[in-house]
PDB file of N, CA, C and O in Angstrom:
ATOM      1  N   UNK A   1    -112.352   9.352 -17.368  1.00  0.00           N
ATOM      2  CA  UNK A   1    -112.725   8.670 -16.156  1.00  0.00           C
ATOM      3  C   UNK A   1    -113.546   7.443 -16.459  1.00  0.00           C
ATOM      4  O   UNK A   1    -113.335   6.386 -15.864  1.00  0.00           O
ATOM      5  N   UNK A   2    -114.522   7.580 -17.420  1.00  0.00           N
ATOM      6  CA  UNK A   2    -115.321   6.409 -17.757  1.00  0.00           C
ATOM      7  C   UNK A   2    -114.495   5.274 -18.316  1.00  0.00           C
ATOM      8  O   UNK A   2    -114.797   4.106 -18.073  1.00  0.00           O
ATOM      9  N   UNK A   3    -113.448   5.604 -19.064  1.00  0.00           N
ATOM     10  CA  UNK A   3    -112.615   4.571 -19.662  1.00  0.00           C
ATOM     11  C   UNK A   3    -111.905   3.781 -18.552  1.00  0.00           C
ATOM     12  O   UNK A   3    -111.810   2.555 -18.623  1.00  0.00           O
ATOM     13  N   UNK A   4    -111.411   4.481 -17.536  1.00  0.00           N
ATOM     14  CA  UNK A   4    -110.759   3.788 -16.395  1.00  0.00           C
ATOM     15  C   UNK A   4    -111.713   2.888 -15.643  1.00  0.00           C
ATOM     16  O   UNK A   4    -111.321   1.808 -15.201  1.00  0.00           O
ATOM     17  N   UNK A   5    -112.946   3.305 -15.490  1.00  0.00           N
ATOM     18  CA  UNK A   5    -113.938   2.520 -14.787  1.00  0.00           C
ATOM     19  C   UNK A   5    -114.263   1.248 -15.608  1.00  0.00           C
ATOM     20  O   UNK A   5    -114.373   0.148 -15.068  1.00  0.00           O
ATOM     21  N   UNK A   6    -114.415   1.450 -16.958  1.00  0.00           N
ATOM     22  CA  UNK A   6    -114.702   0.315 -17.799  1.00  0.00           C
ATOM     23  C   UNK A   6    -113.545  -0.692 -17.784  1.00  0.00           C
ATOM     24  O   UNK A   6    -113.764  -1.903 -17.762  1.00  0.00           O
ATOM     25  N   UNK A   7    -112.329  -0.181 -17.797  1.00  0.00           N
ATOM     26  CA  UNK A   7    -111.180  -1.060 -17.735  1.00  0.00           C
ATOM     27  C   UNK A   7    -111.119  -1.841 -16.428  1.00  0.00           C
ATOM     28  O   UNK A   7    -110.767  -3.021 -16.408  1.00  0.00           O
ATOM     29  N   UNK A   8    -111.470  -1.159 -15.334  1.00  0.00           N
ATOM     30  CA  UNK A   8    -111.452  -1.801 -14.026  1.00  0.00           C
ATOM     31  C   UNK A   8    -112.555  -2.870 -13.977  1.00  0.00           C
ATOM     32  O   UNK A   8    -112.317  -3.972 -13.484  1.00  0.00           O
ATOM     33  N   UNK A   9    -113.757  -2.557 -14.483  1.00  0.00           N
ATOM     34  CA  UNK A   9    -114.824  -3.525 -14.549  1.00  0.00           C
ATOM     35  C   UNK A   9    -114.414  -4.740 -15.361  1.00  0.00           C
ATOM     36  O   UNK A   9    -114.650  -5.879 -14.956  1.00  0.00           O
ATOM     37  N   UNK A  10    -113.794  -4.489 -16.519  1.00  0.00           N
ATOM     38  CA  UNK A  10    -113.321  -5.564 -17.391  1.00  0.00           C
ATOM     39  C   UNK A  10    -112.337  -6.451 -16.646  1.00  0.00           C
ATOM     40  O   UNK A  10    -112.450  -7.676 -16.695  1.00  0.00           O
ATOM     41  N   UNK A  11    -111.378  -5.853 -15.961  1.00  0.00           N
ATOM     42  CA  UNK A  11    -110.366  -6.612 -15.230  1.00  0.00           C
ATOM     43  C   UNK A  11    -111.008  -7.476 -14.128  1.00  0.00           C
ATOM     44  O   UNK A  11    -110.606  -8.622 -13.931  1.00  0.00           O
ATOM     45  N   UNK A  12    -111.989  -6.936 -13.419  1.00  0.00           N
ATOM     46  CA  UNK A  12    -112.651  -7.680 -12.394  1.00  0.00           C
ATOM     47  C   UNK A  12    -113.426  -8.847 -12.976  1.00  0.00           C
ATOM     48  O   UNK A  12    -113.364  -9.954 -12.441  1.00  0.00           O
ATOM     49  N   UNK A  13    -114.165  -8.621 -14.079  1.00  0.00           N
ATOM     50  CA  UNK A  13    -114.908  -9.677 -14.720  1.00  0.00           C
ATOM     51  C   UNK A  13    -113.950 -10.754 -15.269  1.00  0.00           C
ATOM     52  O   UNK A  13    -114.224 -11.951 -15.180  1.00  0.00           O
ATOM     53  N   UNK A  14    -112.842 -10.305 -15.827  1.00  0.00           N
ATOM     54  CA  UNK A  14    -111.866 -11.285 -16.358  1.00  0.00           C
ATOM     55  C   UNK A  14    -111.294 -12.131 -15.191  1.00  0.00           C
ATOM     56  O   UNK A  14    -111.148 -13.346 -15.329  1.00  0.00           O
ATOM     57  N   UNK A  15    -110.977 -11.505 -14.070  1.00  0.00           N
ATOM     58  CA  UNK A  15    -110.425 -12.234 -12.925  1.00  0.00           C
ATOM     59  C   UNK A  15    -111.455 -13.238 -12.385  1.00  0.00           C
ATOM     60  O   UNK A  15    -111.094 -14.342 -11.977  1.00  0.00           O
ATOM     61  N   UNK A  16    -112.749 -12.845 -12.385  1.00  0.00           N
ATOM     62  CA  UNK A  16    -113.784 -13.749 -11.878  1.00  0.00           C
ATOM     63  C   UNK A  16    -113.963 -14.919 -12.820  1.00  0.00           C
ATOM     64  O   UNK A  16    -114.134 -16.056 -12.379  1.00  0.00           O
ATOM     65  N   UNK A  17    -113.924 -14.647 -14.126  1.00  0.00           N
ATOM     66  CA  UNK A  17    -114.059 -15.723 -15.121  1.00  0.00           C
ATOM     67  C   UNK A  17    -112.889 -16.683 -15.023  1.00  0.00           C
ATOM     68  O   UNK A  17    -113.093 -17.893 -15.117  1.00  0.00           O
ATOM     69  N   UNK A  18    -111.670 -16.191 -14.838  1.00  0.00           N
ATOM     70  CA  UNK A  18    -110.495 -17.064 -14.676  1.00  0.00           C
ATOM     71  C   UNK A  18    -110.608 -17.884 -13.396  1.00  0.00           C
ATOM     72  O   UNK A  18    -110.296 -19.075 -13.393  1.00  0.00           O
ATOM     73  N   UNK A  19    -111.043 -17.266 -12.330  1.00  0.00           N
ATOM     74  CA  UNK A  19    -111.179 -18.014 -11.059  1.00  0.00           C
ATOM     75  C   UNK A  19    -112.216 -19.108 -11.196  1.00  0.00           C
ATOM     76  O   UNK A  19    -112.034 -20.194 -10.646  1.00  0.00           O
ATOM     77  N   UNK A  20    -113.293 -18.856 -11.911  1.00  0.00           N
ATOM     78  CA  UNK A  20    -114.353 -19.845 -12.140  1.00  0.00           C
ATOM     79  C   UNK A  20    -113.812 -20.989 -12.972  1.00  0.00           C
ATOM     80  O   UNK A  20    -114.109 -22.149 -12.685  1.00  0.00           O
ATOM     81  N   UNK A  21    -113.024 -20.694 -13.997  1.00  0.00           N
ATOM     82  CA  UNK A  21    -112.456 -21.725 -14.860  1.00  0.00           C
ATOM     83  C   UNK A  21    -111.512 -22.609 -14.044  1.00  0.00           C
ATOM     84  O   UNK A  21    -111.489 -23.828 -14.218  1.00  0.00           O
ATOM     85  N   UNK A  22    -110.746 -22.000 -13.168  1.00  0.00           N
ATOM     86  CA  UNK A  22    -109.816 -22.791 -12.309  1.00  0.00           C
ATOM     87  C   UNK A  22    -110.603 -23.669 -11.364  1.00  0.00           C
ATOM     88  O   UNK A  22    -110.197 -24.801 -11.102  1.00  0.00           O
ATOM     89  N   UNK A  23    -111.712 -23.187 -10.847  1.00  0.00           N
ATOM     90  CA  UNK A  23    -112.540 -23.977  -9.925  1.00  0.00           C
ATOM     91  C   UNK A  23    -113.128 -25.173 -10.676  1.00  0.00           C
ATOM     92  O   UNK A  23    -113.127 -26.293 -10.165  1.00  0.00           O
ATOM     93  N   UNK A  24    -113.629 -24.932 -11.885  1.00  0.00           N
ATOM     94  CA  UNK A  24    -114.185 -26.037 -12.670  1.00  0.00           C
ATOM     95  C   UNK A  24    -113.142 -27.104 -12.913  1.00  0.00           C
ATOM     96  O   UNK A  24    -113.405 -28.299 -12.774  1.00  0.00           O
ATOM     97  N   UNK A  25    -111.940 -26.650 -13.282  1.00  0.00           N
ATOM     98  CA  UNK A  25    -110.823 -27.616 -13.545  1.00  0.00           C
ATOM     99  C   UNK A  25    -110.466 -28.398 -12.277  1.00  0.00           C
ATOM    100  O   UNK A  25    -110.212 -29.601 -12.342  1.00  0.00           O
ATOM    101  N   UNK A  26    -110.447 -27.729 -11.139  1.00  0.00           N
ATOM    102  CA  UNK A  26    -110.116 -28.390  -9.897  1.00  0.00           C
ATOM    103  C   UNK A  26    -111.190 -29.421  -9.518  1.00  0.00           C
ATOM    104  O   UNK A  26    -110.883 -30.443  -8.904  1.00  0.00           O
ATOM    105  N   UNK A  27    -112.433 -29.151  -9.880  1.00  0.00           N
ATOM    106  CA  UNK A  27    -113.507 -30.072  -9.555  1.00  0.00           C
ATOM    107  C   UNK A  27    -113.409 -31.338 -10.350  1.00  0.00           C
ATOM    108  O   UNK A  27    -113.927 -32.368  -9.920  1.00  0.00           O
ATOM    109  N   UNK A  28    -112.756 -31.304 -11.512  1.00  0.00           N
ATOM    110  CA  UNK A  28    -112.603 -32.501 -12.340  1.00  0.00           C
ATOM    111  C   UNK A  28    -111.720 -33.553 -11.646  1.00  0.00           C
ATOM    112  O   UNK A  28    -111.908 -34.755 -11.830  1.00  0.00           O
ATOM    113  N   UNK A  29    -110.782 -33.088 -10.871  1.00  0.00           N
ATOM    114  CA  UNK A  29    -109.849 -33.968 -10.219  1.00  0.00           C
ATOM    115  C   UNK A  29    -110.175 -33.982  -8.721  1.00  0.00           C
ATOM    116  O   UNK A  29    -109.821 -33.048  -8.001  1.00  0.00           O
ATOM    117  N   UNK A  30    -110.826 -35.004  -8.269  1.00  0.00           N
ATOM    118  CA  UNK A  30    -111.181 -35.102  -6.874  1.00  0.00           C
ATOM    119  C   UNK A  30    -110.153 -35.983  -6.199  1.00  0.00           C
ATOM    120  O   UNK A  30    -109.888 -37.088  -6.672  1.00  0.00           O
ATOM    121  N   UNK A  31    -109.574 -35.529  -5.119  1.00  0.00           N
ATOM    122  CA  UNK A  31    -108.592 -36.253  -4.383  1.00  0.00           C
ATOM    123  C   UNK A  31    -109.317 -36.951  -3.238  1.00  0.00           C
ATOM    124  O   UNK A  31    -109.961 -36.305  -2.412  1.00  0.00           O
ATOM    125  N   UNK A  32    -109.203 -38.294  -3.197  1.00  0.00           N
ATOM    126  CA  UNK A  32    -109.906 -39.079  -2.182  1.00  0.00           C
ATOM    127  C   UNK A  32    -108.932 -39.622  -1.186  1.00  0.00           C
ATOM    128  O   UNK A  32    -108.062 -40.405  -1.568  1.00  0.00           O
ATOM    129  N   UNK A  33    -109.024 -39.244   0.112  1.00  0.00           N
ATOM    130  CA  UNK A  33    -108.214 -39.823   1.120  1.00  0.00           C
ATOM    131  C   UNK A  33    -108.732 -41.228   1.493  1.00  0.00           C
ATOM    132  O   UNK A  33    -109.939 -41.445   1.608  1.00  0.00           O
ATOM    133  N   UNK A  34    -107.818 -42.152   1.673  1.00  0.00           N
ATOM    134  CA  UNK A  34    -108.215 -43.487   2.111  1.00  0.00           C
ATOM    135  C   UNK A  34    -107.048 -44.188   2.816  1.00  0.00           C
ATOM    136  O   UNK A  34    -105.943 -43.653   2.897  1.00  0.00           O
ATOM    137  N   UNK A  35    -107.316 -45.385   3.318  1.00  0.00           N
ATOM    138  CA  UNK A  35    -106.259 -46.162   3.965  1.00  0.00           C
ATOM    139  C   UNK A  35    -106.150 -47.512   3.250  1.00  0.00           C
ATOM    140  O   UNK A  35    -107.130 -48.055   2.741  1.00  0.00           O
ATOM    141  N   UNK A  36    -104.934 -48.024   3.233  1.00  0.00           N
ATOM    142  CA  UNK A  36    -104.699 -49.337   2.670  1.00  0.00           C
ATOM    143  C   UNK A  36    -105.375 -50.363   3.555  1.00  0.00           C
ATOM    144  O   UNK A  36    -105.210 -50.342   4.774  1.00  0.00           O
ATOM    145  N   UNK A  37    -106.139 -51.266   2.945  1.00  0.00           N
ATOM    146  CA  UNK A  37    -106.857 -52.283   3.697  1.00  0.00           C
ATOM    147  C   UNK A  37    -106.927 -53.560   2.836  1.00  0.00           C
ATOM    148  O   UNK A  37    -107.773 -53.676   1.950  1.00  0.00           O
ATOM    149  N   UNK A  38    -106.041 -54.495   3.108  1.00  0.00           N
ATOM    150  CA  UNK A  38    -106.014 -55.745   2.363  1.00  0.00           C
ATOM    151  C   UNK A  38    -106.311 -56.879   3.336  1.00  0.00           C
ATOM    152  O   UNK A  38    -105.568 -57.112   4.289  1.00  0.00           O
ATOM    153  N   UNK A  39    -107.428 -57.587   3.075  1.00  0.00           N
ATOM    154  CA  UNK A  39    -107.843 -58.628   3.981  1.00  0.00           C
ATOM    155  C   UNK A  39    -106.845 -59.804   4.092  1.00  0.00           C
ATOM    156  O   UNK A  39    -106.856 -60.546   5.074  1.00  0.00           O
ATOM    157  N   UNK A  40    -106.004 -59.953   3.090  1.00  0.00           N
ATOM    158  CA  UNK A  40    -105.006 -61.030   3.144  1.00  0.00           C
ATOM    159  C   UNK A  40    -103.874 -60.686   4.097  1.00  0.00           C
ATOM    160  O   UNK A  40    -103.128 -61.568   4.523  1.00  0.00           O
ATOM    161  N   UNK A  41    -103.742 -59.399   4.437  1.00  0.00           N
ATOM    162  CA  UNK A  41    -102.684 -59.004   5.351  1.00  0.00           C
ATOM    163  C   UNK A  41    -101.348 -58.804   4.658  1.00  0.00           C
ATOM    164  O   UNK A  41    -100.372 -58.455   5.322  1.00  0.00           O
ATOM    165  N   UNK A  42    -101.263 -59.012   3.329  1.00  0.00           N
ATOM    166  CA  UNK A  42     -99.966 -58.778   2.648  1.00  0.00           C
ATOM    167  C   UNK A  42     -99.785 -57.286   2.375  1.00  0.00           C
ATOM    168  O   UNK A  42    -100.737 -56.508   2.421  1.00  0.00           O
ATOM    169  N   UNK A  43     -98.599 -56.928   2.105  1.00  0.00           N
ATOM    170  CA  UNK A  43     -98.276 -55.512   1.817  1.00  0.00           C
ATOM    171  C   UNK A  43     -98.773 -55.164   0.429  1.00  0.00           C
ATOM    172  O   UNK A  43     -98.807 -56.004  -0.469  1.00  0.00           O
ATOM    173  N   UNK A  44     -99.160 -53.893   0.274  1.00  0.00           N
ATOM    174  CA  UNK A  44     -99.646 -53.403  -1.034  1.00  0.00           C
ATOM    175  C   UNK A  44     -98.399 -52.963  -1.872  1.00  0.00           C
ATOM    176  O   UNK A  44     -97.596 -52.140  -1.433  1.00  0.00           O
ATOM    177  N   UNK A  45     -98.282 -53.533  -3.065  1.00  0.00           N
ATOM    178  CA  UNK A  45     -97.192 -53.139  -3.961  1.00  0.00           C
ATOM    179  C   UNK A  45     -97.569 -51.823  -4.641  1.00  0.00           C
ATOM    180  O   UNK A  45     -98.618 -51.727  -5.279  1.00  0.00           O
ATOM    181  N   UNK A  46     -96.713 -50.815  -4.505  1.00  0.00           N
ATOM    182  CA  UNK A  46     -96.883 -49.554  -5.199  1.00  0.00           C
ATOM    183  C   UNK A  46     -95.909 -49.594  -6.384  1.00  0.00           C
ATOM    184  O   UNK A  46     -94.701 -49.748  -6.203  1.00  0.00           O
ATOM    185  N   UNK A  47     -96.444 -49.457  -7.572  1.00  0.00           N
ATOM    186  CA  UNK A  47     -95.641 -49.603  -8.775  1.00  0.00           C
ATOM    187  C   UNK A  47     -95.419 -48.235  -9.452  1.00  0.00           C
ATOM    188  O   UNK A  47     -96.157 -47.274  -9.230  1.00  0.00           O
ATOM    189  N   UNK A  48     -94.383 -48.199 -10.273  1.00  0.00           N
ATOM    190  CA  UNK A  48     -94.050 -46.972 -10.990  1.00  0.00           C
ATOM    191  C   UNK A  48     -95.086 -46.666 -12.093  1.00  0.00           C
ATOM    192  O   UNK A  48     -95.269 -45.509 -12.473  1.00  0.00           O
ATOM    193  N   UNK A  49     -95.752 -47.706 -12.594  1.00  0.00           N
ATOM    194  CA  UNK A  49     -96.824 -47.555 -13.586  1.00  0.00           C
ATOM    195  C   UNK A  49     -97.658 -48.804 -13.548  1.00  0.00           C
ATOM    196  O   UNK A  49     -97.213 -49.823 -13.019  1.00  0.00           O
ATOM    197  N   UNK A  50     -98.880 -48.759 -14.102  1.00  0.00           N
ATOM    198  CA  UNK A  50     -99.737 -49.943 -14.118  1.00  0.00           C
ATOM    199  C   UNK A  50     -99.136 -51.032 -15.001  1.00  0.00           C
ATOM    200  O   UNK A  50     -98.203 -50.779 -15.764  1.00  0.00           O
ATOM    201  N   UNK A  51     -99.673 -52.231 -14.893  1.00  0.00           N
ATOM    202  CA  UNK A  51     -99.316 -53.372 -15.703  1.00  0.00           C
ATOM    203  C   UNK A  51     -97.878 -53.809 -15.574  1.00  0.00           C
ATOM    204  O   UNK A  51     -97.148 -53.885 -16.562  1.00  0.00           O
ATOM    205  N   UNK A  52     -97.478 -54.093 -14.361  1.00  0.00           N
ATOM    206  CA  UNK A  52     -96.170 -54.658 -14.140  1.00  0.00           C
ATOM    207  C   UNK A  52     -95.041 -53.705 -13.999  1.00  0.00           C
ATOM    208  O   UNK A  52     -93.886 -54.116 -14.104  1.00  0.00           O
ATOM    209  N   UNK A  53     -95.314 -52.427 -13.763  1.00  0.00           N
ATOM    210  CA  UNK A  53     -94.244 -51.469 -13.521  1.00  0.00           C
ATOM    211  C   UNK A  53     -93.411 -51.876 -12.330  1.00  0.00           C
ATOM    212  O   UNK A  53     -93.849 -52.682 -11.508  1.00  0.00           O
ATOM    213  N   UNK A  54     -92.206 -51.324 -12.228  1.00  0.00           N
ATOM    214  CA  UNK A  54     -91.296 -51.654 -11.137  1.00  0.00           C
ATOM    215  C   UNK A  54     -91.963 -51.331  -9.778  1.00  0.00           C
ATOM    216  O   UNK A  54     -92.599 -50.288  -9.627  1.00  0.00           O
ATOM    217  N   UNK A  55     -91.810 -52.227  -8.810  1.00  0.00           N
ATOM    218  CA  UNK A  55     -92.308 -51.970  -7.458  1.00  0.00           C
ATOM    219  C   UNK A  55     -91.358 -50.936  -6.811  1.00  0.00           C
ATOM    220  O   UNK A  55     -90.151 -51.155  -6.700  1.00  0.00           O
ATOM    221  N   UNK A  56     -91.948 -49.815  -6.394  1.00  0.00           N
ATOM    222  CA  UNK A  56     -91.136 -48.780  -5.814  1.00  0.00           C
ATOM    223  C   UNK A  56     -91.315 -48.668  -4.294  1.00  0.00           C
ATOM    224  O   UNK A  56     -90.514 -48.039  -3.604  1.00  0.00           O
ATOM    225  N   UNK A  57     -92.389 -49.295  -3.792  1.00  0.00           N
ATOM    226  CA  UNK A  57     -92.627 -49.236  -2.346  1.00  0.00           C
ATOM    227  C   UNK A  57     -93.693 -50.326  -1.995  1.00  0.00           C
ATOM    228  O   UNK A  57     -94.444 -50.782  -2.858  1.00  0.00           O
ATOM    229  N   UNK A  58     -93.721 -50.704  -0.738  1.00  0.00           N
ATOM    230  CA  UNK A  58     -94.744 -51.587  -0.206  1.00  0.00           C
ATOM    231  C   UNK A  58     -95.373 -50.922   0.999  1.00  0.00           C
ATOM    232  O   UNK A  58     -94.681 -50.412   1.880  1.00  0.00           O
ATOM    233  N   UNK A  59     -96.706 -50.936   1.024  1.00  0.00           N
ATOM    234  CA  UNK A  59     -97.462 -50.226   2.089  1.00  0.00           C
ATOM    235  C   UNK A  59     -98.162 -51.212   2.987  1.00  0.00           C
ATOM    236  O   UNK A  59     -98.735 -52.198   2.523  1.00  0.00           O
ATOM    237  N   UNK A  60     -98.113 -50.938   4.285  1.00  0.00           N
ATOM    238  CA  UNK A  60     -98.824 -51.753   5.287  1.00  0.00           C
ATOM    239  C   UNK A  60    -100.279 -51.332   5.346  1.00  0.00           C
ATOM    240  O   UNK A  60    -100.647 -50.224   4.955  1.00  0.00           O
ATOM    241  N   UNK A  61    -101.099 -52.252   5.849  1.00  0.00           N
ATOM    242  CA  UNK A  61    -102.514 -51.895   6.137  1.00  0.00           C
ATOM    243  C   UNK A  61    -102.535 -50.751   7.088  1.00  0.00           C
ATOM    244  O   UNK A  61    -101.721 -50.676   8.008  1.00  0.00           O
ATOM    245  N   UNK A  62    -103.484 -49.833   6.870  1.00  0.00           N
ATOM    246  CA  UNK A  62    -103.621 -48.642   7.688  1.00  0.00           C
ATOM    247  C   UNK A  62    -102.861 -47.426   7.192  1.00  0.00           C
ATOM    248  O   UNK A  62    -103.054 -46.325   7.708  1.00  0.00           O
ATOM    249  N   UNK A  63    -101.982 -47.609   6.179  1.00  0.00           N
ATOM    250  CA  UNK A  63    -101.224 -46.487   5.615  1.00  0.00           C
ATOM    251  C   UNK A  63    -102.219 -45.569   4.911  1.00  0.00           C
ATOM    252  O   UNK A  63    -103.041 -46.027   4.117  1.00  0.00           O
ATOM    253  N   UNK A  64    -102.142 -44.250   5.210  1.00  0.00           N
ATOM    254  CA  UNK A  64    -103.026 -43.284   4.576  1.00  0.00           C
ATOM    255  C   UNK A  64    -102.464 -42.884   3.209  1.00  0.00           C
ATOM    256  O   UNK A  64    -101.290 -42.534   3.090  1.00  0.00           O
ATOM    257  N   UNK A  65    -103.311 -42.938   2.183  1.00  0.00           N
ATOM    258  CA  UNK A  65    -102.901 -42.513   0.860  1.00  0.00           C
ATOM    259  C   UNK A  65    -104.033 -41.614   0.272  1.00  0.00           C
ATOM    260  O   UNK A  65    -105.154 -41.577   0.779  1.00  0.00           O
ATOM    261  N   UNK A  66    -103.687 -40.919  -0.785  1.00  0.00           N
ATOM    262  CA  UNK A  66    -104.688 -40.107  -1.494  1.00  0.00           C
ATOM    263  C   UNK A  66    -104.792 -40.593  -2.912  1.00  0.00           C
ATOM    264  O   UNK A  66    -103.783 -40.663  -3.614  1.00  0.00           O
ATOM    265  N   UNK A  67    -105.975 -40.929  -3.352  1.00  0.00           N
ATOM    266  CA  UNK A  67    -106.234 -41.350  -4.735  1.00  0.00           C
ATOM    267  C   UNK A  67    -106.434 -40.119  -5.591  1.00  0.00           C
ATOM    268  O   UNK A  67    -107.338 -39.322  -5.342  1.00  0.00           O
ATOM    269  N   UNK A  68    -105.579 -39.957  -6.617  1.00  0.00           N
ATOM    270  CA  UNK A  68    -105.626 -38.799  -7.497  1.00  0.00           C
ATOM    271  C   UNK A  68    -106.372 -39.128  -8.800  1.00  0.00           C
ATOM    272  O   UNK A  68    -106.998 -38.264  -9.414  1.00  0.00           O
ATOM    273  N   UNK A  69    -106.286 -40.384  -9.194  1.00  0.00           N
ATOM    274  CA  UNK A  69    -106.943 -40.791 -10.482  1.00  0.00           C
ATOM    275  C   UNK A  69    -107.175 -42.267 -10.424  1.00  0.00           C
ATOM    276  O   UNK A  69    -106.377 -42.996  -9.835  1.00  0.00           O
ATOM    277  N   UNK A  70    -108.264 -42.736 -11.028  1.00  0.00           N
ATOM    278  CA  UNK A  70    -108.534 -44.146 -11.145  1.00  0.00           C
ATOM    279  C   UNK A  70    -108.724 -44.498 -12.601  1.00  0.00           C
ATOM    280  O   UNK A  70    -109.306 -43.736 -13.374  1.00  0.00           O
ATOM    281  N   UNK A  71    -108.211 -45.691 -12.971  1.00  0.00           N
ATOM    282  CA  UNK A  71    -108.333 -46.108 -14.388  1.00  0.00           C
ATOM    283  C   UNK A  71    -108.357 -47.632 -14.384  1.00  0.00           C
ATOM    284  O   UNK A  71    -108.231 -48.252 -13.328  1.00  0.00           O
ATOM    285  N   UNK A  72    -108.514 -48.226 -15.532  1.00  0.00           N
ATOM    286  CA  UNK A  72    -108.497 -49.672 -15.691  1.00  0.00           C
ATOM    287  C   UNK A  72    -107.538 -50.040 -16.778  1.00  0.00           C
ATOM    288  O   UNK A  72    -107.104 -49.168 -17.531  1.00  0.00           O
ATOM    289  N   UNK A  73    -107.183 -51.313 -16.895  1.00  0.00           N
ATOM    290  CA  UNK A  73    -106.318 -51.788 -17.942  1.00  0.00           C
ATOM    291  C   UNK A  73    -107.065 -52.708 -18.867  1.00  0.00           C
ATOM    292  O   UNK A  73    -108.274 -52.883 -18.711  1.00  0.00           O
ATOM    293  N   UNK A  74    -106.384 -53.306 -19.833  1.00  0.00           N
ATOM    294  CA  UNK A  74    -107.018 -54.150 -20.867  1.00  0.00           C
ATOM    295  C   UNK A  74    -107.659 -55.397 -20.263  1.00  0.00           C
ATOM    296  O   UNK A  74    -108.592 -55.941 -20.853  1.00  0.00           O
ATOM    297  N   UNK A  75    -107.180 -55.876 -19.086  1.00  0.00           N
ATOM    298  CA  UNK A  75    -107.769 -57.017 -18.404  1.00  0.00           C
ATOM    299  C   UNK A  75    -108.867 -56.609 -17.421  1.00  0.00           C
ATOM    300  O   UNK A  75    -109.297 -57.428 -16.609  1.00  0.00           O
ATOM    301  N   UNK A  76    -109.324 -55.361 -17.482  1.00  0.00           N
ATOM    302  CA  UNK A  76    -110.378 -54.839 -16.619  1.00  0.00           C
ATOM    303  C   UNK A  76    -109.991 -54.836 -15.145  1.00  0.00           C
ATOM    304  O   UNK A  76    -110.848 -54.990 -14.275  1.00  0.00           O
ATOM    305  N   UNK A  77    -108.694 -54.660 -14.861  1.00  0.00           N
ATOM    306  CA  UNK A  77    -108.232 -54.501 -13.498  1.00  0.00           C
ATOM    307  C   UNK A  77    -108.162 -53.002 -13.180  1.00  0.00           C
ATOM    308  O   UNK A  77    -107.778 -52.193 -14.024  1.00  0.00           O
ATOM    309  N   UNK A  78    -108.532 -52.661 -11.975  1.00  0.00           N
ATOM    310  CA  UNK A  78    -108.493 -51.258 -11.559  1.00  0.00           C
ATOM    311  C   UNK A  78    -107.102 -50.835 -11.074  1.00  0.00           C
ATOM    312  O   UNK A  78    -106.391 -51.588 -10.408  1.00  0.00           O
ATOM    313  N   UNK A  79    -106.751 -49.622 -11.431  1.00  0.00           N
ATOM    314  CA  UNK A  79    -105.480 -49.019 -11.030  1.00  0.00           C
ATOM    315  C   UNK A  79    -105.769 -47.626 -10.505  1.00  0.00           C
ATOM    316  O   UNK A  79    -106.620 -46.912 -11.034  1.00  0.00           O
ATOM    317  N   UNK A  80    -105.046 -47.245  -9.451  1.00  0.00           N
ATOM    318  CA  UNK A  80    -105.206 -45.902  -8.875  1.00  0.00           C
ATOM    319  C   UNK A  80    -103.875 -45.208  -8.802  1.00  0.00           C
ATOM    320  O   UNK A  80    -102.874 -45.813  -8.416  1.00  0.00           O
ATOM    321  N   UNK A  81    -103.851 -43.929  -9.172  1.00  0.00           N
ATOM    322  CA  UNK A  81    -102.687 -43.101  -8.992  1.00  0.00           C
ATOM    323  C   UNK A  81    -102.781 -42.531  -7.586  1.00  0.00           C
ATOM    324  O   UNK A  81    -103.723 -41.801  -7.278  1.00  0.00           O
ATOM    325  N   UNK A  82    -101.833 -42.847  -6.744  1.00  0.00           N
ATOM    326  CA  UNK A  82    -101.907 -42.417  -5.342  1.00  0.00           C
ATOM    327  C   UNK A  82    -100.739 -41.492  -4.993  1.00  0.00           C
ATOM    328  O   UNK A  82     -99.732 -41.431  -5.698  1.00  0.00           O
ATOM    329  N   UNK A  83    -100.908 -40.790  -3.904  1.00  0.00           N
ATOM    330  CA  UNK A  83     -99.829 -39.943  -3.335  1.00  0.00           C
ATOM    331  C   UNK A  83     -99.813 -40.251  -1.869  1.00  0.00           C
ATOM    332  O   UNK A  83     -99.007 -39.688  -1.129  1.00  0.00           O
TER     333      UNK A  83
END
């Protein structure tokens, strides 16, 4: 009986540790909702990759997007991975 209880406690602790690890990993990637806002009024080019990737879509001001990741390139320009 004690062995079964110890196994159950171990499984519960293992599940809690796994859930905590998943929470920590999820906190590393923060998804930020925002809207396209370009003062020039031109459409935003959405590219397949930074640095001159193929334009796959153009977004109007006010379009809601989610920023998944932000990075920069060699010319110190900001790039965002959006969904």
